[in-house]
PDB file with one MODEL, atoms N, CA, C and O in Angstrom:
MODEL        1
ATOM      1  N   UNK A   1      84.296 148.330  96.222  1.00  0.00           N
ATOM      2  CA  UNK A   1      84.381 149.157  95.148  1.00  0.00           C
ATOM      3  C   UNK A   1      85.533 149.990  94.660  1.00  0.00           C
ATOM      4  O   UNK A   1      86.087 150.851  95.344  1.00  0.00           O
ATOM      5  N   UNK A   2      85.821 149.703  93.547  1.00  0.00           N
ATOM      6  CA  UNK A   2      86.488 150.636  92.902  1.00  0.00           C
ATOM      7  C   UNK A   2      86.326 152.123  93.252  1.00  0.00           C
ATOM      8  O   UNK A   2      85.333 152.512  93.867  1.00  0.00           O
ATOM      9  N   UNK A   3      87.778 153.354  92.668  1.00  0.00           N
ATOM     10  CA  UNK A   3      87.754 154.533  92.640  1.00  0.00           C
ATOM     11  C   UNK A   3      86.794 154.804  92.347  1.00  0.00           C
ATOM     12  O   UNK A   3      85.804 155.002  93.050  1.00  0.00           O
ATOM     13  N   UNK A   4      86.986 154.895  90.615  1.00  0.00           N
ATOM     14  CA  UNK A   4      85.654 155.366  89.910  1.00  0.00           C
ATOM     15  C   UNK A   4      84.236 155.415  90.931  1.00  0.00           C
ATOM     16  O   UNK A   4      83.592 156.280  91.526  1.00  0.00           O
ATOM     17  N   UNK A   5      84.175 153.540  90.684  1.00  0.00           N
ATOM     18  CA  UNK A   5      82.829 153.717  91.299  1.00  0.00           C
ATOM     19  C   UNK A   5      82.377 154.330  92.367  1.00  0.00           C
ATOM     20  O   UNK A   5      81.175 154.446  92.606  1.00  0.00           O
ATOM     21  N   UNK A   6      83.371 154.807  93.153  1.00  0.00           N
ATOM     22  CA  UNK A   6      83.116 155.532  94.663  1.00  0.00           C
ATOM     23  C   UNK A   6      82.532 156.565  94.380  1.00  0.00           C
ATOM     24  O   UNK A   6      81.556 157.050  94.952  1.00  0.00           O
ATOM     25  N   UNK A   7      83.461 157.203  92.912  1.00  0.00           N
ATOM     26  CA  UNK A   7      83.001 158.662  93.020  1.00  0.00           C
ATOM     27  C   UNK A   7      82.228 158.706  92.610  1.00  0.00           C
ATOM     28  O   UNK A   7      81.443 159.412  93.243  1.00  0.00           O
ATOM     29  N   UNK A   8      81.522 158.002  91.055  1.00  0.00           N
ATOM     30  CA  UNK A   8      79.609 157.953  91.161  1.00  0.00           C
ATOM     31  C   UNK A   8      78.992 158.379  92.289  1.00  0.00           C
ATOM     32  O   UNK A   8      78.202 159.320  92.216  1.00  0.00           O
ATOM     33  N   UNK A   9      79.296 157.667  93.661  1.00  0.00           N
ATOM     34  CA  UNK A   9      78.151 157.458  94.614  1.00  0.00           C
ATOM     35  C   UNK A   9      78.785 158.567  95.622  1.00  0.00           C
ATOM     36  O   UNK A   9      78.634 158.496  96.842  1.00  0.00           O
ATOM     37  N   UNK A  10      79.366 159.392  95.102  1.00  0.00           N
ATOM     38  CA  UNK A  10      80.063 160.297  96.246  1.00  0.00           C
ATOM     39  C   UNK A  10      79.393 161.623  96.788  1.00  0.00           C
ATOM     40  O   UNK A  10      79.257 162.203  97.866  1.00  0.00           O
ATOM     41  N   UNK A  11      78.978 161.824  95.198  1.00  0.00           N
ATOM     42  CA  UNK A  11      78.529 163.113  95.233  1.00  0.00           C
ATOM     43  C   UNK A  11      76.802 162.871  95.333  1.00  0.00           C
ATOM     44  O   UNK A  11      76.011 162.075  94.826  1.00  0.00           O
ATOM     45  N   UNK A  12      76.706 164.023  96.279  1.00  0.00           N
ATOM     46  CA  UNK A  12      75.302 164.423  96.977  1.00  0.00           C
ATOM     47  C   UNK A  12      74.226 164.322  95.684  1.00  0.00           C
ATOM     48  O   UNK A  12      74.694 164.640  94.591  1.00  0.00           O
ATOM     49  N   UNK A  13      72.996 163.956  95.727  1.00  0.00           N
ATOM     50  CA  UNK A  13      71.610 163.757  95.012  1.00  0.00           C
ATOM     51  C   UNK A  13      71.601 165.139  94.863  1.00  0.00           C
ATOM     52  O   UNK A  13      71.016 165.303  93.792  1.00  0.00           O
ATOM     53  N   UNK A  14      71.875 166.132  95.264  1.00  0.00           N
ATOM     54  CA  UNK A  14      71.496 167.665  94.901  1.00  0.00           C
ATOM     55  C   UNK A  14      72.667 167.673  93.983  1.00  0.00           C
ATOM     56  O   UNK A  14      72.294 168.277  92.977  1.00  0.00           O
ATOM     57  N   UNK A  15      73.606 167.383  93.877  1.00  0.00           N
ATOM     58  CA  UNK A  15      74.442 168.085  92.831  1.00  0.00           C
ATOM     59  C   UNK A  15      74.186 167.160  91.702  1.00  0.00           C
ATOM     60  O   UNK A  15      74.161 167.744  90.618  1.00  0.00           O
ATOM     61  N   UNK A  16      74.003 165.970  91.654  1.00  0.00           N
ATOM     62  CA  UNK A  16      74.092 165.480  90.537  1.00  0.00           C
ATOM     63  C   UNK A  16      73.484 166.113  89.101  1.00  0.00           C
ATOM     64  O   UNK A  16      72.503 166.857  89.118  1.00  0.00           O
ATOM     65  N   UNK A  17      74.125 165.764  87.938  1.00  0.00           N
ATOM     66  CA  UNK A  17      73.675 166.194  86.610  1.00  0.00           C
ATOM     67  C   UNK A  17      74.006 165.900  85.842  1.00  0.00           C
ATOM     68  O   UNK A  17      75.178 165.832  85.471  1.00  0.00           O
ATOM     69  N   UNK A  18      72.276 165.387  84.907  1.00  0.00           N
ATOM     70  CA  UNK A  18      72.267 164.134  84.201  1.00  0.00           C
ATOM     71  C   UNK A  18      71.866 164.893  82.434  1.00  0.00           C
ATOM     72  O   UNK A  18      70.927 165.483  81.900  1.00  0.00           O
ATOM     73  N   UNK A  19      73.245 164.406  82.068  1.00  0.00           N
ATOM     74  CA  UNK A  19      72.414 164.476  80.491  1.00  0.00           C
ATOM     75  C   UNK A  19      71.636 164.900  79.350  1.00  0.00           C
ATOM     76  O   UNK A  19      72.057 164.543  78.249  1.00  0.00           O
ATOM     77  N   UNK A  20      70.609 165.574  79.399  1.00  0.00           N
ATOM     78  CA  UNK A  20      69.183 164.360  79.123  1.00  0.00           C
ATOM     79  C   UNK A  20      69.034 164.876  77.366  1.00  0.00           C
ATOM     80  O   UNK A  20      68.800 166.064  77.139  1.00  0.00           O
ATOM     81  N   UNK A  21      69.220 163.689  75.976  1.00  0.00           N
ATOM     82  CA  UNK A  21      68.603 163.672  74.833  1.00  0.00           C
ATOM     83  C   UNK A  21      67.409 163.681  74.491  1.00  0.00           C
ATOM     84  O   UNK A  21      67.103 162.509  74.267  1.00  0.00           O
ATOM     85  N   UNK A  22      66.329 164.519  74.276  1.00  0.00           N
ATOM     86  CA  UNK A  22      65.053 164.178  73.961  1.00  0.00           C
ATOM     87  C   UNK A  22      64.799 163.848  72.894  1.00  0.00           C
ATOM     88  O   UNK A  22      64.436 164.894  72.355  1.00  0.00           O
ATOM     89  N   UNK A  23      64.755 163.283  72.377  1.00  0.00           N
ATOM     90  CA  UNK A  23      64.198 162.667  70.768  1.00  0.00           C
ATOM     91  C   UNK A  23      62.212 161.888  71.035  1.00  0.00           C
ATOM     92  O   UNK A  23      61.615 161.177  71.843  1.00  0.00           O
ATOM     93  N   UNK A  24      62.000 162.463  70.060  1.00  0.00           N
ATOM     94  CA  UNK A  24      62.294 163.266  68.654  1.00  0.00           C
ATOM     95  C   UNK A  24      62.436 164.912  68.599  1.00  0.00           C
ATOM     96  O   UNK A  24      62.531 165.639  67.610  1.00  0.00           O
ATOM     97  N   UNK A  25      62.417 165.252  70.027  1.00  0.00           N
ATOM     98  CA  UNK A  25      62.880 166.892  68.998  1.00  0.00           C
ATOM     99  C   UNK A  25      64.071 166.886  69.268  1.00  0.00           C
ATOM    100  O   UNK A  25      64.231 168.085  69.496  1.00  0.00           O
ATOM    101  N   UNK A  26      65.116 166.389  69.426  1.00  0.00           N
ATOM    102  CA  UNK A  26      65.863 166.966  69.319  1.00  0.00           C
ATOM    103  C   UNK A  26      67.372 167.844  70.425  1.00  0.00           C
ATOM    104  O   UNK A  26      68.532 168.256  70.422  1.00  0.00           O
ATOM    105  N   UNK A  27      66.211 167.654  71.151  1.00  0.00           N
ATOM    106  CA  UNK A  27      66.622 169.061  72.540  1.00  0.00           C
ATOM    107  C   UNK A  27      67.677 168.187  73.714  1.00  0.00           C
ATOM    108  O   UNK A  27      67.502 167.076  74.216  1.00  0.00           O
ATOM    109  N   UNK A  28      68.669 169.052  73.882  1.00  0.00           N
ATOM    110  CA  UNK A  28      69.495 168.208  75.288  1.00  0.00           C
ATOM    111  C   UNK A  28      69.108 169.240  76.296  1.00  0.00           C
ATOM    112  O   UNK A  28      69.026 170.441  76.035  1.00  0.00           O
ATOM    113  N   UNK A  29      68.838 168.616  77.656  1.00  0.00           N
ATOM    114  CA  UNK A  29      68.979 169.454  78.589  1.00  0.00           C
ATOM    115  C   UNK A  29      69.304 168.985  79.931  1.00  0.00           C
ATOM    116  O   UNK A  29      68.558 168.009  80.024  1.00  0.00           O
ATOM    117  N   UNK A  30      69.991 169.069  81.107  1.00  0.00           N
ATOM    118  CA  UNK A  30      70.723 168.562  82.054  1.00  0.00           C
ATOM    119  C   UNK A  30      69.388 169.190  83.215  1.00  0.00           C
ATOM    120  O   UNK A  30      68.884 170.285  83.465  1.00  0.00           O
ATOM    121  N   UNK A  31      69.224 167.779  83.684  1.00  0.00           N
ATOM    122  CA  UNK A  31      68.510 167.393  84.815  1.00  0.00           C
ATOM    123  C   UNK A  31      69.324 167.308  86.360  1.00  0.00           C
ATOM    124  O   UNK A  31      69.836 166.214  86.595  1.00  0.00           O
ATOM    125  N   UNK A  32      69.450 168.194  87.234  1.00  0.00           N
ATOM    126  CA  UNK A  32      69.629 167.753  88.363  1.00  0.00           C
ATOM    127  C   UNK A  32      69.096 167.385  89.376  1.00  0.00           C
ATOM    128  O   UNK A  32      67.912 167.623  89.613  1.00  0.00           O
ATOM    129  N   UNK A  33      69.799 166.798  90.087  1.00  0.00           N
ATOM    130  CA  UNK A  33      68.437 166.104  91.267  1.00  0.00           C
ATOM    131  C   UNK A  33      68.527 165.145  91.644  1.00  0.00           C
ATOM    132  O   UNK A  33      68.784 164.957  92.833  1.00  0.00           O
ATOM    133  N   UNK A  34      68.332 164.058  90.689  1.00  0.00           N
ATOM    134  CA  UNK A  34      67.433 162.643  90.636  1.00  0.00           C
ATOM    135  C   UNK A  34      68.271 161.396  90.516  1.00  0.00           C
ATOM    136  O   UNK A  34      69.274 161.268  89.814  1.00  0.00           O
ATOM    137  N   UNK A  35      67.675 160.430  91.361  1.00  0.00           N
ATOM    138  CA  UNK A  35      68.588 159.817  91.677  1.00  0.00           C
ATOM    139  C   UNK A  35      68.524 158.394  90.742  1.00  0.00           C
ATOM    140  O   UNK A  35      69.433 157.573  90.623  1.00  0.00           O
ATOM    141  N   UNK A  36      67.398 158.357  90.218  1.00  0.00           N
ATOM    142  CA  UNK A  36      66.719 157.472  89.104  1.00  0.00           C
ATOM    143  C   UNK A  36      66.354 157.420  88.127  1.00  0.00           C
ATOM    144  O   UNK A  36      65.372 158.162  88.129  1.00  0.00           O
ATOM    145  N   UNK A  37      66.513 156.871  86.848  1.00  0.00           N
ATOM    146  CA  UNK A  37      65.275 156.475  86.495  1.00  0.00           C
ATOM    147  C   UNK A  37      63.583 157.292  86.499  1.00  0.00           C
ATOM    148  O   UNK A  37      63.414 158.407  86.004  1.00  0.00           O
ATOM    149  N   UNK A  38      62.823 156.741  86.942  1.00  0.00           N
ATOM    150  CA  UNK A  38      61.839 157.718  87.521  1.00  0.00           C
ATOM    151  C   UNK A  38      61.784 158.998  87.949  1.00  0.00           C
ATOM    152  O   UNK A  38      61.261 160.007  87.476  1.00  0.00           O
ATOM    153  N   UNK A  39      62.285 158.829  88.725  1.00  0.00           N
ATOM    154  CA  UNK A  39      62.831 160.320  88.849  1.00  0.00           C
ATOM    155  C   UNK A  39      62.876 160.894  87.781  1.00  0.00           C
ATOM    156  O   UNK A  39      61.891 161.477  87.328  1.00  0.00           O
ATOM    157  N   UNK A  40      63.914 160.848  87.230  1.00  0.00           N
ATOM    158  CA  UNK A  40      63.979 161.552  86.194  1.00  0.00           C
ATOM    159  C   UNK A  40      62.759 161.519  84.916  1.00  0.00           C
ATOM    160  O   UNK A  40      62.881 162.201  83.898  1.00  0.00           O
ATOM    161  N   UNK A  41      61.760 160.743  85.135  1.00  0.00           N
ATOM    162  CA  UNK A  41      60.837 160.620  83.955  1.00  0.00           C
ATOM    163  C   UNK A  41      60.180 161.779  84.779  1.00  0.00           C
ATOM    164  O   UNK A  41      60.145 162.881  84.231  1.00  0.00           O
ATOM    165  N   UNK A  42      59.623 161.642  86.112  1.00  0.00           N
ATOM    166  CA  UNK A  42      59.266 162.296  86.915  1.00  0.00           C
ATOM    167  C   UNK A  42      59.354 163.988  86.939  1.00  0.00           C
ATOM    168  O   UNK A  42      58.392 164.713  87.196  1.00  0.00           O
ATOM    169  N   UNK A  43      60.183 164.272  86.743  1.00  0.00           N
ATOM    170  CA  UNK A  43      61.021 165.757  86.707  1.00  0.00           C
ATOM    171  C   UNK A  43      60.686 165.948  85.165  1.00  0.00           C
ATOM    172  O   UNK A  43      59.904 166.848  84.861  1.00  0.00           O
ATOM    173  N   UNK A  44      61.233 165.156  84.191  1.00  0.00           N
ATOM    174  CA  UNK A  44      60.276 165.594  83.127  1.00  0.00           C
ATOM    175  C   UNK A  44      59.362 165.894  82.691  1.00  0.00           C
ATOM    176  O   UNK A  44      59.277 166.570  81.666  1.00  0.00           O
ATOM    177  N   UNK A  45      57.995 165.277  83.658  1.00  0.00           N
ATOM    178  CA  UNK A  45      56.786 164.985  83.060  1.00  0.00           C
ATOM    179  C   UNK A  45      56.772 164.054  82.107  1.00  0.00           C
ATOM    180  O   UNK A  45      55.951 164.314  81.228  1.00  0.00           O
ATOM    181  N   UNK A  46      57.323 163.145  81.961  1.00  0.00           N
ATOM    182  CA  UNK A  46      56.740 161.946  81.441  1.00  0.00           C
ATOM    183  C   UNK A  46      56.959 160.636  82.071  1.00  0.00           C
ATOM    184  O   UNK A  46      57.681 160.514  83.060  1.00  0.00           O
ATOM    185  N   UNK A  47      56.221 159.453  81.396  1.00  0.00           N
ATOM    186  CA  UNK A  47      55.212 158.274  81.933  1.00  0.00           C
ATOM    187  C   UNK A  47      56.320 157.235  81.819  1.00  0.00           C
ATOM    188  O   UNK A  47      57.189 157.620  81.037  1.00  0.00           O
ATOM    189  N   UNK A  48      56.480 156.453  82.168  1.00  0.00           N
ATOM    190  CA  UNK A  48      57.419 155.353  81.745  1.00  0.00           C
ATOM    191  C   UNK A  48      57.067 154.374  80.745  1.00  0.00           C
ATOM    192  O   UNK A  48      57.782 153.401  80.506  1.00  0.00           O
ATOM    193  N   UNK A  49      56.070 154.595  80.208  1.00  0.00           N
ATOM    194  CA  UNK A  49      55.559 153.278  79.520  1.00  0.00           C
ATOM    195  C   UNK A  49      55.250 154.216  77.765  1.00  0.00           C
ATOM    196  O   UNK A  49      54.757 153.799  76.717  1.00  0.00           O
ATOM    197  N   UNK A  50      55.847 155.653  78.176  1.00  0.00           N
ATOM    198  CA  UNK A  50      55.796 156.243  76.740  1.00  0.00           C
ATOM    199  C   UNK A  50      56.915 156.828  75.858  1.00  0.00           C
ATOM    200  O   UNK A  50      57.060 157.404  74.780  1.00  0.00           O
ATOM    201  N   UNK A  51      57.971 156.142  77.414  1.00  0.00           N
ATOM    202  CA  UNK A  51      59.403 156.482  76.585  1.00  0.00           C
ATOM    203  C   UNK A  51      60.051 155.443  76.725  1.00  0.00           C
ATOM    204  O   UNK A  51      59.408 154.582  77.326  1.00  0.00           O
ATOM    205  N   UNK A  52      61.601 154.984  76.266  1.00  0.00           N
ATOM    206  CA  UNK A  52      62.560 154.385  76.639  1.00  0.00           C
ATOM    207  C   UNK A  52      63.443 155.386  76.961  1.00  0.00           C
ATOM    208  O   UNK A  52      63.415 156.501  76.440  1.00  0.00           O
ATOM    209  N   UNK A  53      64.344 154.979  77.927  1.00  0.00           N
ATOM    210  CA  UNK A  53      65.616 155.727  78.186  1.00  0.00           C
ATOM    211  C   UNK A  53      66.732 154.724  78.078  1.00  0.00           C
ATOM    212  O   UNK A  53      66.977 153.659  78.645  1.00  0.00           O
ATOM    213  N   UNK A  54      67.448 155.598  76.949  1.00  0.00           N
ATOM    214  CA  UNK A  54      68.646 154.617  76.824  1.00  0.00           C
ATOM    215  C   UNK A  54      70.137 155.620  77.779  1.00  0.00           C
ATOM    216  O   UNK A  54      70.356 156.801  78.047  1.00  0.00           O
ATOM    217  N   UNK A  55      70.684 154.593  77.958  1.00  0.00           N
ATOM    218  CA  UNK A  55      72.740 155.292  78.735  1.00  0.00           C
ATOM    219  C   UNK A  55      73.272 155.309  77.148  1.00  0.00           C
ATOM    220  O   UNK A  55      73.353 154.287  76.467  1.00  0.00           O
ATOM    221  N   UNK A  56      73.662 156.816  76.623  1.00  0.00           N
ATOM    222  CA  UNK A  56      74.741 156.645  76.060  1.00  0.00           C
ATOM    223  C   UNK A  56      75.896 156.164  75.646  1.00  0.00           C
ATOM    224  O   UNK A  56      76.259 155.840  74.515  1.00  0.00           O
ATOM    225  N   UNK A  57      76.655 156.140  77.054  1.00  0.00           N
ATOM    226  CA  UNK A  57      77.837 155.450  76.561  1.00  0.00           C
ATOM    227  C   UNK A  57      77.942 154.039  76.465  1.00  0.00           C
ATOM    228  O   UNK A  57      78.795 153.364  75.889  1.00  0.00           O
ATOM    229  N   UNK A  58      76.618 153.582  77.329  1.00  0.00           N
ATOM    230  CA  UNK A  58      76.327 151.726  76.918  1.00  0.00           C
ATOM    231  C   UNK A  58      75.726 151.824  75.833  1.00  0.00           C
ATOM    232  O   UNK A  58      76.558 151.161  75.213  1.00  0.00           O
ATOM    233  N   UNK A  59      74.913 152.112  74.992  1.00  0.00           N
ATOM    234  CA  UNK A  59      73.682 151.945  74.395  1.00  0.00           C
ATOM    235  C   UNK A  59      73.041 151.232  74.920  1.00  0.00           C
ATOM    236  O   UNK A  59      72.220 150.661  74.201  1.00  0.00           O
ATOM    237  N   UNK A  60      73.048 150.805  76.686  1.00  0.00           N
ATOM    238  CA  UNK A  60      72.240 150.148  76.994  1.00  0.00           C
ATOM    239  C   UNK A  60      70.250 150.835  77.488  1.00  0.00           C
ATOM    240  O   UNK A  60      70.226 152.061  77.588  1.00  0.00           O
ATOM    241  N   UNK A  61      69.004 150.213  77.716  1.00  0.00           N
ATOM    242  CA  UNK A  61      68.103 150.361  77.856  1.00  0.00           C
ATOM    243  C   UNK A  61      68.082 150.216  79.304  1.00  0.00           C
ATOM    244  O   UNK A  61      68.465 149.200  79.884  1.00  0.00           O
ATOM    245  N   UNK A  62      67.506 151.531  80.019  1.00  0.00           N
ATOM    246  CA  UNK A  62      67.448 151.551  81.415  1.00  0.00           C
ATOM    247  C   UNK A  62      65.947 151.803  81.541  1.00  0.00           C
ATOM    248  O   UNK A  62      65.105 152.405  80.875  1.00  0.00           O
ATOM    249  N   UNK A  63      65.972 150.550  83.531  1.00  0.00           N
ATOM    250  CA  UNK A  63      64.590 150.151  83.839  1.00  0.00           C
ATOM    251  C   UNK A  63      64.405 151.483  84.321  1.00  0.00           C
ATOM    252  O   UNK A  63      65.365 152.233  84.147  1.00  0.00           O
ATOM    253  N   UNK A  64      63.114 152.085  85.045  1.00  0.00           N
ATOM    254  CA  UNK A  64      62.707 152.962  86.124  1.00  0.00           C
ATOM    255  C   UNK A  64      63.261 152.995  87.500  1.00  0.00           C
ATOM    256  O   UNK A  64      63.194 153.909  88.321  1.00  0.00           O
ATOM    257  N   UNK A  65      64.030 151.394  87.636  1.00  0.00           N
ATOM    258  CA  UNK A  65      64.639 151.220  88.910  1.00  0.00           C
ATOM    259  C   UNK A  65      66.050 151.352  88.960  1.00  0.00           C
ATOM    260  O   UNK A  65      66.714 151.575  89.972  1.00  0.00           O
ATOM    261  N   UNK A  66      66.542 151.171  87.579  1.00  0.00           N
ATOM    262  CA  UNK A  66      67.842 151.490  87.706  1.00  0.00           C
ATOM    263  C   UNK A  66      67.932 152.928  87.937  1.00  0.00           C
ATOM    264  O   UNK A  66      67.274 153.843  87.444  1.00  0.00           O
ATOM    265  N   UNK A  67      69.269 152.945  89.137  1.00  0.00           N
ATOM    266  CA  UNK A  67      70.667 154.635  89.758  1.00  0.00           C
ATOM    267  C   UNK A  67      70.697 155.061  88.207  1.00  0.00           C
ATOM    268  O   UNK A  67      70.391 154.515  87.147  1.00  0.00           O
ATOM    269  N   UNK A  68      71.265 156.424  88.635  1.00  0.00           N
ATOM    270  CA  UNK A  68      71.756 157.446  87.469  1.00  0.00           C
ATOM    271  C   UNK A  68      72.951 157.861  88.291  1.00  0.00           C
ATOM    272  O   UNK A  68      72.959 157.655  89.505  1.00  0.00           O
ATOM    273  N   UNK A  69      73.751 158.317  87.800  1.00  0.00           N
ATOM    274  CA  UNK A  69      75.176 158.860  88.429  1.00  0.00           C
ATOM    275  C   UNK A  69      75.878 160.460  87.519  1.00  0.00           C
ATOM    276  O   UNK A  69      75.806 160.637  86.303  1.00  0.00           O
ATOM    277  N   UNK A  70      76.419 161.286  88.382  1.00  0.00           N
ATOM    278  CA  UNK A  70      76.820 162.162  88.344  1.00  0.00           C
ATOM    279  C   UNK A  70      77.236 162.442  86.808  1.00  0.00           C
ATOM    280  O   UNK A  70      77.768 161.569  86.123  1.00  0.00           O
ATOM    281  N   UNK A  71      77.004 163.473  86.427  1.00  0.00           N
ATOM    282  CA  UNK A  71      78.003 163.197  84.310  1.00  0.00           C
ATOM    283  C   UNK A  71      76.785 162.265  83.777  1.00  0.00           C
ATOM    284  O   UNK A  71      76.019 163.031  83.192  1.00  0.00           O
ATOM    285  N   UNK A  72      76.483 161.480  83.748  1.00  0.00           N
ATOM    286  CA  UNK A  72      75.597 160.180  82.696  1.00  0.00           C
ATOM    287  C   UNK A  72      74.250 161.054  81.954  1.00  0.00           C
ATOM    288  O   UNK A  72      73.179 161.651  82.063  1.00  0.00           O
ATOM    289  N   UNK A  73      75.469 160.486  81.043  1.00  0.00           N
ATOM    290  CA  UNK A  73      74.226 160.888  79.547  1.00  0.00           C
ATOM    291  C   UNK A  73      73.201 160.275  78.640  1.00  0.00           C
ATOM    292  O   UNK A  73      73.565 159.559  77.707  1.00  0.00           O
ATOM    293  N   UNK A  74      71.636 160.582  78.927  1.00  0.00           N
ATOM    294  CA  UNK A  74      71.088 159.197  78.345  1.00  0.00           C
ATOM    295  C   UNK A  74      69.920 160.219  77.627  1.00  0.00           C
ATOM    296  O   UNK A  74      69.442 161.325  77.880  1.00  0.00           O
ATOM    297  N   UNK A  75      69.787 159.362  76.768  1.00  0.00           N
ATOM    298  CA  UNK A  75      68.757 159.566  75.332  1.00  0.00           C
ATOM    299  C   UNK A  75      66.676 159.143  76.336  1.00  0.00           C
ATOM    300  O   UNK A  75      66.220 158.050  76.670  1.00  0.00           O
ATOM    301  N   UNK A  76      66.132 160.338  76.449  1.00  0.00           N
ATOM    302  CA  UNK A  76      64.841 159.957  76.483  1.00  0.00           C
ATOM    303  C   UNK A  76      64.100 159.671  74.594  1.00  0.00           C
ATOM    304  O   UNK A  76      64.088 160.466  73.654  1.00  0.00           O
ATOM    305  N   UNK A  77      63.681 158.517  74.655  1.00  0.00           N
ATOM    306  CA  UNK A  77      63.688 158.513  73.491  1.00  0.00           C
ATOM    307  C   UNK A  77      61.689 158.468  73.523  1.00  0.00           C
ATOM    308  O   UNK A  77      61.083 157.924  74.446  1.00  0.00           O
ATOM    309  N   UNK A  78      61.219 158.922  72.731  1.00  0.00           N
ATOM    310  CA  UNK A  78      59.578 158.660  72.760  1.00  0.00           C
ATOM    311  C   UNK A  78      58.970 157.576  71.830  1.00  0.00           C
ATOM    312  O   UNK A  78      59.041 157.483  70.604  1.00  0.00           O
ATOM    313  N   UNK A  79      58.263 156.664  72.874  1.00  0.00           N
ATOM    314  CA  UNK A  79      57.717 155.321  72.113  1.00  0.00           C
ATOM    315  C   UNK A  79      56.707 155.960  71.257  1.00  0.00           C
ATOM    316  O   UNK A  79      55.979 156.925  71.489  1.00  0.00           O
ATOM    317  N   UNK A  80      56.826 155.175  70.164  1.00  0.00           N
ATOM    318  CA  UNK A  80      55.079 155.574  68.901  1.00  0.00           C
ATOM    319  C   UNK A  80      54.536 154.582  68.487  1.00  0.00           C
ATOM    320  O   UNK A  80      54.968 153.740  67.700  1.00  0.00           O
ATOM    321  N   UNK A  81      53.272 154.664  69.159  1.00  0.00           N
ATOM    322  CA  UNK A  81      52.731 153.155  68.570  1.00  0.00           C
ATOM    323  C   UNK A  81      51.667 152.984  67.370  1.00  0.00           C
ATOM    324  O   UNK A  81      50.689 153.730  67.324  1.00  0.00           O
ATOM    325  N   UNK A  82      51.817 152.287  66.692  1.00  0.00           N
ATOM    326  CA  UNK A  82      50.762 152.048  65.324  1.00  0.00           C
ATOM    327  C   UNK A  82      49.610 151.371  65.945  1.00  0.00           C
ATOM    328  O   UNK A  82      49.624 151.099  67.145  1.00  0.00           O
ATOM    329  N   UNK A  83      48.498 151.055  65.093  1.00  0.00           N
ATOM    330  CA  UNK A  83      47.043 150.611  65.296  1.00  0.00           C
ATOM    331  C   UNK A  83      46.570 150.457  64.457  1.00  0.00           C
ATOM    332  O   UNK A  83      45.393 150.096  64.469  1.00  0.00           O
TER     333      UNK A  83
ENDMDL
END
């Protein structure tokens, strides 16, 4: 593990802060103490089937089991289905 990766994973979970952009509300919040996407959604009171979680830095779609790191910025975008 390189030094940058070690730093990302060395903090206690309680100290983790994830910056979250909520769309379409356009509101930004900081969430503490989550270690994965599923935990983030739980803390926000959202269901995985209702939103997409996107890593802002890489523009990658994140799955519920993916880990998060301190300082990470994600966008939580509500999925709207029509029919």
